[in-house]
C-alpha positions as CSV (number, residue, x, y, z in Angstrom):
1,M,55.8,152.4,161.2
2,V,54.7,150.1,158.3
3,N,51.0,149.8,157.7
4,E,50.0,146.6,156.2
5,P,47.6,146.7,153.3
6,R,44.0,146.3,154.4
7,S,43.2,144.1,151.2
8,S,45.0,141.7,149.1
9,V,47.2,143.1,146.2
10,P,48.2,140.7,143.2
11,P,52.1,140.5,142.9
12,R,53.7,143.0,140.4
13,I,57.3,142.7,139.3
14,T,59.1,145.9,139.9
15,D,62.7,145.1,139.1
16,S,64.0,142.8,136.2
17,R,66.2,142.8,133.2
18,S,65.2,141.5,129.7
19,S,68.8,140.6,129.0
20,I,72.1,140.4,130.7
21,R,75.6,139.9,129.3
22,A,78.5,138.2,131.3
23,S,81.8,136.9,130.6
24,V,83.1,133.4,131.4
25,R,84.1,132.8,135.0
26,D,82.2,136.1,136.2
27,T,79.6,136.3,138.8
28,V,76.3,137.5,137.5
29,E,73.0,138.4,139.2
30,L,69.6,138.0,137.4
31,P,67.4,140.5,139.3
32,C,63.8,139.9,140.2
33,A,61.8,141.9,142.7
34,A,58.0,142.3,143.1
35,Q,55.3,143.9,145.4
36,G,52.0,142.5,146.6
37,Y,50.0,141.2,149.5
38,P,50.4,138.6,150.7
39,I,54.1,138.7,150.3
40,P,54.8,136.8,147.0
41,Q,57.1,133.8,146.6
42,Y,59.8,133.5,143.9
43,K,60.7,130.5,141.7
44,W,63.2,130.5,138.8
45,H,62.9,128.3,135.8
46,R,64.9,127.9,132.6
47,L,63.7,127.4,129.0
48,S,64.7,124.1,127.7
49,Q,63.3,123.1,124.3
50,K,60.3,125.4,124.8
51,E,59.7,123.9,128.2
52,E,60.2,125.6,131.6
53,V,62.4,123.5,133.7
54,P,63.1,124.5,137.5
55,V,66.5,125.8,138.1
56,V,68.7,123.4,140.1
57,Q,70.4,125.4,142.9
58,D,73.8,124.2,144.1
59,G,76.8,126.0,145.5
60,R,77.4,127.9,142.3
61,I,73.8,128.8,141.4
62,K,71.7,130.2,144.3
63,Q,68.6,132.2,144.7
64,V,69.1,135.2,146.9
65,G,65.8,137.0,147.7
66,G,64.1,137.1,144.4
67,S,67.3,137.3,142.4
68,L,69.2,134.4,140.8
69,L,73.1,134.5,141.6
70,I,75.3,132.5,139.3
71,R,79.0,132.3,140.2
72,Q,81.9,131.2,137.9
73,V,79.7,131.6,134.8
74,T,80.2,128.9,132.0
75,A,79.1,128.8,128.3
76,G,76.4,126.2,129.4
77,D,74.7,129.0,131.6
78,A,73.7,131.0,128.5
79,G,70.0,130.9,127.7
80,K,66.5,132.2,128.8
81,Y,65.5,132.3,132.4
82,V,62.0,132.8,133.8
83,C,61.2,134.4,137.2
84,V,57.8,133.4,138.5
85,V,56.3,135.5,141.3
86,S,53.2,134.2,143.0
87,S,50.9,134.4,145.9
88,S,47.4,133.3,146.8
89,V,45.8,136.1,144.8
90,G,47.8,135.9,141.6
91,S,51.2,135.5,139.8
92,E,53.4,137.3,137.3
93,R,56.5,136.3,135.4
94,T,59.4,137.9,133.6
95,H,61.9,136.6,131.1
96,T,65.7,137.2,131.2
97,T,68.1,136.2,128.6
98,L,71.6,135.6,129.8
99,E,74.4,136.0,127.1
100,V,77.7,134.4,128.0
101,W,80.9,135.8,126.3
102,A,84.3,134.2,125.9
103,P,87.2,135.8,123.9
104,L,87.3,134.6,120.4
105,T,90.3,132.7,119.0
106,A,90.8,130.7,115.8
107,H,93.4,128.3,114.9
108,I,93.8,126.4,111.6
109,T,95.4,122.9,111.1
110,P,97.7,122.2,109.5
111,Q,99.4,125.5,109.9
112,V,101.7,124.6,107.1
113,Q,100.8,122.2,104.3
114,T,103.0,121.1,101.5
115,V,101.1,119.6,98.5
116,D,102.1,118.5,95.0
117,V,100.4,120.0,92.1
118,G,97.2,118.0,91.2
119,S,96.7,116.7,94.8
120,I,94.2,117.7,97.5
121,A,94.7,120.2,100.3
122,T,92.4,120.5,103.3
123,F,92.3,123.2,106.0
124,N,90.3,123.0,109.2
125,C,89.4,126.0,111.3
126,S,88.9,125.5,115.1
127,P,87.4,128.5,116.6
128,E,87.0,129.0,120.3
129,G,85.0,131.6,122.3
130,F,81.4,132.6,122.0
131,P,79.1,133.7,120.7
132,Q,80.3,132.8,117.0
133,E,78.1,134.7,114.8
134,S,80.0,134.0,111.5
135,I,83.1,132.1,110.2
136,S,84.5,133.2,106.8
137,W,87.5,132.3,104.8
138,F,90.1,134.5,103.0
139,K,93.2,133.9,101.0
140,D,96.1,136.3,100.9
141,G,93.9,138.9,102.6
142,E,91.0,138.5,99.9
143,R,87.8,136.8,100.4
144,L,88.2,133.2,99.2
145,E,86.7,132.5,95.8
146,V,84.7,129.3,95.8
147,T,84.9,127.3,92.6
148,G,84.3,123.8,91.4
149,R,87.8,122.9,92.8
150,V,87.6,125.1,95.9
151,R,84.8,124.6,98.4
152,V,83.9,125.3,101.9
153,E,82.4,122.5,104.0
154,G,80.3,123.5,107.0
155,Q,82.1,126.9,107.4
156,R,85.0,125.3,109.3
157,T,86.7,123.3,106.5
158,V,88.2,124.4,103.2
159,V,89.0,121.7,100.6
160,V,91.2,122.6,97.6
161,E,91.1,119.8,94.9
162,D,93.5,119.4,91.8
163,V,95.9,121.9,93.6
164,R,97.3,124.4,91.1
165,R,100.1,127.0,91.4
166,E,97.8,129.7,92.0
167,D,96.3,128.0,95.1
168,R,99.6,128.5,97.1
169,G,99.6,131.2,99.7
170,M,98.1,132.2,103.1
171,Y,94.6,131.0,104.1
172,Q,92.7,132.8,106.8
173,C,89.8,131.8,108.9
174,L,87.9,134.8,110.4
175,V,85.5,134.3,113.3
176,K,83.2,137.3,114.4
177,N,80.6,138.4,116.6
178,F,79.2,141.8,117.0
179,E,81.9,142.8,119.5
180,D,84.9,140.7,118.8
181,T,87.1,139.3,115.9
182,A,89.6,136.6,115.7
183,Q,91.7,135.3,112.9
184,G,93.8,132.0,112.2
185,S,96.1,131.6,109.4
186,A,97.7,128.7,107.5
187,Q,100.1,128.4,104.5
188,L,99.7,126.3,101.5
189,K,103.1,125.4,99.8
190,L,103.6,123.6,96.7
191,G,105.6,120.3,96.7
192,D,107.1,119.0,93.8
193,A,105.7,120.2,90.5
194,S,107.1,119.4,87.1
195,P,108.2,122.4,85.0
196,Q,105.7,124.3,82.8
197,W,106.5,126.9,80.3
198,R,105.3,130.4,80.7
199,T,106.9,132.2,77.7
200,T,109.4,131.1,75.0
201,S,111.2,132.6,72.1
202,G,109.8,132.0,68.7
203,P,111.5,131.3,65.3
204,K,114.0,134.0,64.3
205,V,115.6,135.1,61.0
206,V,118.7,137.5,61.4
207,S,121.5,138.5,59.2
208,P,125.2,137.8,60.0
209,G,126.9,140.1,62.5
210,A,123.5,140.8,64.4
211,T,122.9,140.4,68.1
212,V,120.3,137.9,69.2
213,M,118.6,137.2,72.6
214,L,116.8,133.8,73.1
215,M,114.6,133.6,76.2
216,C,112.5,130.9,77.9
217,A,110.6,131.4,81.2
218,V,109.2,128.4,83.3
219,Q,107.8,127.7,86.6
220,G,108.0,124.5,88.7
221,S,108.9,123.4,92.3
222,P,111.7,123.2,93.1
223,P,112.7,126.0,90.7
224,P,113.8,124.2,87.5
225,A,117.5,124.6,86.2
226,I,117.7,125.7,82.6
227,T,120.3,124.6,80.0
228,W,120.7,125.3,76.3
229,T,121.7,123.2,73.3
230,L,122.2,123.7,69.7
231,Q,121.2,120.7,67.6
232,G,121.5,118.6,70.7
233,Q,125.1,119.7,71.4
234,P,126.0,121.7,74.6
235,I,127.0,125.3,74.0
236,P,130.7,125.9,73.9
237,H,132.0,127.6,77.2
238,N,134.9,129.1,75.5
239,D,133.0,131.1,72.9
240,P,133.0,134.7,74.2
241,R,130.3,135.6,71.8
242,I,127.8,133.6,73.6
243,T,126.6,134.4,77.3
244,Y,123.7,133.1,79.2
245,S,122.0,134.0,82.5
246,Q,119.3,132.6,84.8
247,K,117.0,134.6,87.1
248,V,115.0,132.9,89.8
249,E,112.0,134.4,91.8
250,G,110.3,131.9,93.9
251,D,109.3,129.0,91.5
252,H,109.6,131.2,88.4
253,V,112.8,130.9,86.5
254,E,113.7,133.0,83.5
255,G,116.6,131.9,81.2
256,Q,118.4,134.1,78.5
257,L,121.0,133.4,75.9
258,N,122.7,136.2,74.2
259,M,124.8,136.0,71.2
260,T,126.7,138.8,69.4
261,S,128.4,138.8,66.0
262,I,126.1,136.1,64.6
263,R,127.6,133.7,62.0
264,V,125.7,131.6,59.5
265,E,126.8,128.3,61.3
266,D,125.1,129.5,64.5
267,G,121.8,128.9,62.6
268,G,119.8,125.8,63.6
269,D,117.4,124.5,66.3
270,W,118.2,126.0,69.7
271,T,116.7,124.1,72.5
272,C,115.9,125.3,76.1
273,E,115.5,122.4,78.6
274,A,114.1,123.0,82.1
275,R,114.5,120.2,84.6
276,N,113.7,119.4,88.3
277,R,113.3,116.3,90.3
278,A,109.6,116.3,89.2
279,G,110.2,116.1,85.5
280,R,111.6,118.1,82.5
281,V,110.2,120.0,79.5
282,E,112.1,121.3,76.5
283,H,111.3,123.9,73.9
284,T,113.1,124.1,70.5
285,G,113.1,127.3,68.4
286,R,114.5,127.8,65.1
287,L,117.2,130.4,64.5
288,D,118.1,131.1,60.8
289,V,121.0,133.2,59.7
290,R,120.9,134.5,56.2
291,G,123.7,133.0,54.0
292,P,124.6,130.1,52.0
293,P,124.0,126.5,53.1
294,T,126.4,124.8,55.5
295,I,126.3,121.4,57.0
296,R,127.9,120.4,60.4
297,P,130.3,117.4,60.0
298,M,128.9,114.0,60.9
299,R,130.8,111.5,62.8
300,P,130.6,107.8,61.7
301,M,127.6,106.0,63.2
302,R,127.1,102.5,64.5
303,V,123.5,101.3,64.4
304,V,121.8,98.1,65.4
305,A,120.7,95.6,62.7
306,G,116.9,95.0,62.8
307,R,116.0,98.2,64.6
308,T,115.1,101.8,63.2
309,A,117.9,104.2,62.7
310,M,117.6,108.2,62.4
311,F,120.3,110.2,60.8
312,N,120.2,114.0,61.2
313,C,121.7,116.4,58.6
314,I,122.3,119.6,60.5
315,V,121.9,122.5,58.0
316,A,122.6,126.2,58.6
317,G,122.0,129.1,56.2
318,Y,118.8,130.7,54.9
319,P,116.9,130.4,52.9
320,I,117.3,126.7,52.3
321,E,115.5,125.3,49.1
322,S,116.0,121.5,49.7
323,I,117.7,118.9,51.8
324,Y,118.2,115.4,50.4
325,W,120.3,112.2,50.8
326,E,122.2,110.2,48.4
327,K,123.9,106.7,48.6
328,N,126.0,105.3,45.9
329,G,125.0,108.2,43.6
330,V,121.4,107.4,44.0
331,V,118.7,110.0,45.7
332,L,117.0,108.4,48.6
333,P,114.5,107.0,49.3
334,V,114.8,103.8,47.2
335,S,112.6,101.5,49.4
336,E,109.7,101.6,51.8
337,R,111.9,101.3,54.7
338,Q,113.5,104.6,54.0
339,E,112.0,108.1,54.6
340,V,113.4,111.6,54.4
341,H,111.6,114.0,56.6
342,S,111.1,117.6,56.0
343,N,113.8,118.8,58.3
344,G,116.4,116.6,56.6
345,T,116.3,113.7,58.8
346,L,116.8,110.3,57.2
347,E,114.9,107.4,58.7
348,I,115.7,103.7,58.0
349,R,113.6,100.9,59.4
350,Q,114.6,97.4,59.9
351,V,118.1,98.3,59.4
352,S,120.0,95.7,57.4
353,R,123.8,95.1,57.4
354,E,123.9,94.1,53.7
355,A,121.6,96.8,52.3
356,D,122.2,99.7,54.6
357,S,125.9,99.8,55.5
358,G,128.0,102.3,53.8
359,Q,128.6,105.9,53.1
360,Y,125.7,108.5,52.9
361,I,125.9,112.0,51.6
362,C,123.5,114.9,52.8
363,V,123.0,117.6,50.3
364,A,121.5,121.1,51.1
365,T,120.8,123.6,48.3
366,S,120.0,127.3,47.9
367,G,119.9,128.8,44.5
368,E,123.3,128.2,43.1
369,N,124.8,127.3,46.4
370,T,125.2,123.6,47.5
371,A,126.6,122.0,50.6
372,R,127.6,118.4,51.1
373,A,128.6,116.2,54.0
374,N,129.4,112.6,54.3
375,L,128.3,110.1,56.8
376,Q,129.7,106.6,57.4
377,V,127.2,104.1,58.6
378,N,128.2,100.7,60.1
379,V,125.4,98.3,60.8
380,M,126.2,96.0,63.7
381,V,124.7,92.8,64.9
382,P,123.6,92.8,68.7
383,P,124.9,89.9,70.7
384,H,122.5,86.9,71.3
385,I,123.3,84.3,74.0
386,D,122.5,80.7,73.1
387,E,119.8,79.6,75.6
388,R,120.6,75.9,74.9
389,M,124.1,76.2,76.4
390,F,123.1,78.4,79.2
391,S,121.3,75.8,81.5
392,L,121.8,73.6,84.5
393,G,120.5,70.4,85.9
394,S,118.1,69.9,88.8
395,G,120.9,70.5,91.4
396,F,124.5,69.8,92.5
397,P,125.6,68.4,95.8
398,A,127.8,70.4,98.0
399,K,131.6,70.2,97.5
400,S,131.0,69.0,93.9
401,R,132.2,70.9,90.8
402,A,130.0,72.8,88.5
403,R,130.3,75.2,85.5
404,I,127.9,77.7,83.9
405,M,128.7,78.3,80.1
406,C,127.8,81.6,78.5
407,V,128.0,81.3,74.7
408,V,127.2,84.0,72.2
409,E,125.8,82.4,69.1
410,R,125.7,85.5,66.9
411,G,126.8,89.2,67.2
412,D,129.6,91.3,66.2
413,L,132.9,91.3,68.0
414,P,134.5,92.3,70.1
415,L,132.4,91.2,73.1
416,S,132.7,91.8,76.9
417,F,131.2,89.5,79.6
418,S,130.0,90.3,83.1
419,W,128.5,88.1,85.8
420,T,126.1,88.8,88.6
421,H,125.0,86.7,91.6
422,D,121.5,87.4,92.8
423,G,121.7,90.9,91.2
424,R,125.2,91.8,92.7
425,P,128.4,91.8,90.9
426,L,130.1,88.4,91.2
427,A,133.2,88.4,93.4
428,P,135.5,85.5,92.4
429,G,137.1,83.5,95.2
430,P,139.4,80.6,95.8
431,A,136.7,78.1,94.7
432,T,135.0,80.3,92.1
433,S,136.4,81.8,88.9
434,V,135.4,83.2,85.5
435,R,137.4,82.1,82.3
436,S,137.2,82.9,78.6
437,L,137.4,79.9,76.4
438,D,137.3,82.1,73.2
439,E,136.0,85.3,71.9
440,V,132.4,84.2,72.2
441,T,132.4,82.1,75.4
442,S,132.7,82.9,79.0
443,V,132.6,80.1,81.7
444,L,131.9,80.4,85.4
445,L,133.7,77.6,87.2
446,F,133.1,76.2,90.8
447,T,135.8,73.8,92.2
448,S,133.9,73.0,95.4
449,L,130.3,74.2,95.7
450,R,129.1,75.6,99.0
451,E,125.5,76.2,100.3
452,E,126.0,80.0,99.9
453,D,127.0,79.6,96.1
454,G,123.3,78.8,95.4
455,G,121.2,81.4,93.7
456,K,120.6,83.1,90.5
457,Y,123.4,83.8,88.1
458,T,123.2,86.3,85.2
459,C,125.6,86.5,82.3
460,T,125.6,89.7,80.2
461,A,127.3,90.0,76.8
462,T,128.0,93.5,75.4
463,N,129.3,94.8,72.1
464,A,129.7,98.3,70.7
465,V,125.8,98.6,70.0
466,A,123.8,96.5,72.5
467,S,123.8,93.9,75.3
468,D,122.0,90.6,76.0
469,S,121.5,88.8,79.3
470,R,120.5,85.3,80.5
471,T,119.8,84.2,84.0
472,V,120.0,80.7,85.4
473,E,119.5,79.3,89.0
474,L,122.1,77.2,90.6
475,V,120.7,74.7,93.4
476,V,123.2,73.3,95.8
477,K,122.0,70.3,97.6
478,V,123.4,70.0,101.2
479,I,123.2,66.6,102.9
480,A,122.2,66.8,106.5
481,S,124.7,65.6,109.0
482,V,123.7,63.0,111.6
483,I,125.2,63.2,115.0
484,V,124.8,60.1,117.3
485,I,124.9,60.7,121.0
486,I,125.3,57.8,123.4
487,V,124.1,58.1,127.0
488,L,125.4,55.7,129.5
489,S,123.0,54.6,132.3
490,P,124.2,54.2,135.9
491,S,123.8,50.3,135.7
492,F,126.2,50.4,132.7
493,H,128.7,52.4,134.6
494,S,128.6,49.8,137.6
495,S,129.3,46.9,135.2
496,L,132.6,48.5,134.1
497,P,135.7,46.7,135.7
498,T,137.4,48.8,138.4
499,S,141.0,49.1,139.5
500,S,142.3,49.9,142.9
501,Y,145.7,51.6,143.5
């Protein structure tokens, strides 16, 4: 038997929770129970921008007794709820915070990014799940160092400007709350990067018979290939005293050149060249071998009149006191056009056939020892096509004859000629031929012009030292054909005489 109160009792909440945690798609109950007389009524509100808004009840959200039941919880259900208990003699309220959880995930786009050195790389982190308390970035397992080139925008984006080799690697985006952690990762690869030196060998002075190792280390993308030369000449492959190797680790390449039983003539400028499709670099180191001076033989040289010529005197031996040049028994330079550089190179500007052709002698001295080597220099005049002869009128009618003359007005013989039509090698045909009138003239003949013969024709004249080209346009005029069509009317047909058989 229940005894009703004899007097009114204000509502008092006896069961509630300050906070409740639920996962997405769960069913959750926000409890609210009270005592009082008369029996209190329950209403639920939700705080929205500091205002209490009545909870809209539907099939998913429903009030059962005093409690609020939420089925298939979503992230949007998270927030602060207010249970208001009231009767005619008073009211009371309680707040319940609903925390909605979803498993954390993180994904970075693009997952693999290939960027050339000096360009910009951008990574975007797309975290999912909640709550998300913090987002942080790492590179190769270490916290990402923010610099003037590397910055984090709005926690979710990393921008790397002026990409360098040290920027390549794995980038991680770490999303955390106090119970869960998720990580996304992406890789930054280097695209084409021109070679750059890491270490190179310096100058060396050794004695005959010694063993020498030359080394150069470079990095680039793709890994550069290394080649060695001595004074610009390839290393002989049949010399058993000289071996070289190349070690590749990622984009780092190390090349070594080993020489045994060193000779005086092995001295000189050794060059290590590193090359990939992005570019090339070279480093030249001097190797001196103690001994009397020697000079490598020099082949005869052809140079172009009017240009600058450089003649290298390749001297070995150590120490070398002086290197100088002679011509006709006179030590150079003898004019402002000539200059002998400290390494023994002779430079002649504005080369003249009359003044500069002939035999030169390079002389290297060391104490009482002297070495000499001869160089024959032939100055040649480059070809020059006569523009006055290489011209056409305003146009030629189809099926007519035409010729284009290519005359070299100056330049040393022998000459060779080549022709192109609109940039492609000319293919002679039944109505097209190329003839040589003499050593300096080439003629392109057309015996019956066609429309397709029109276009730009280029003649190139070449001798032993240079080439010259001229281009002219051939216009073929095609006369339009007129076709007359006669249409017979019915009345015309009826007027024709008829025959019967």
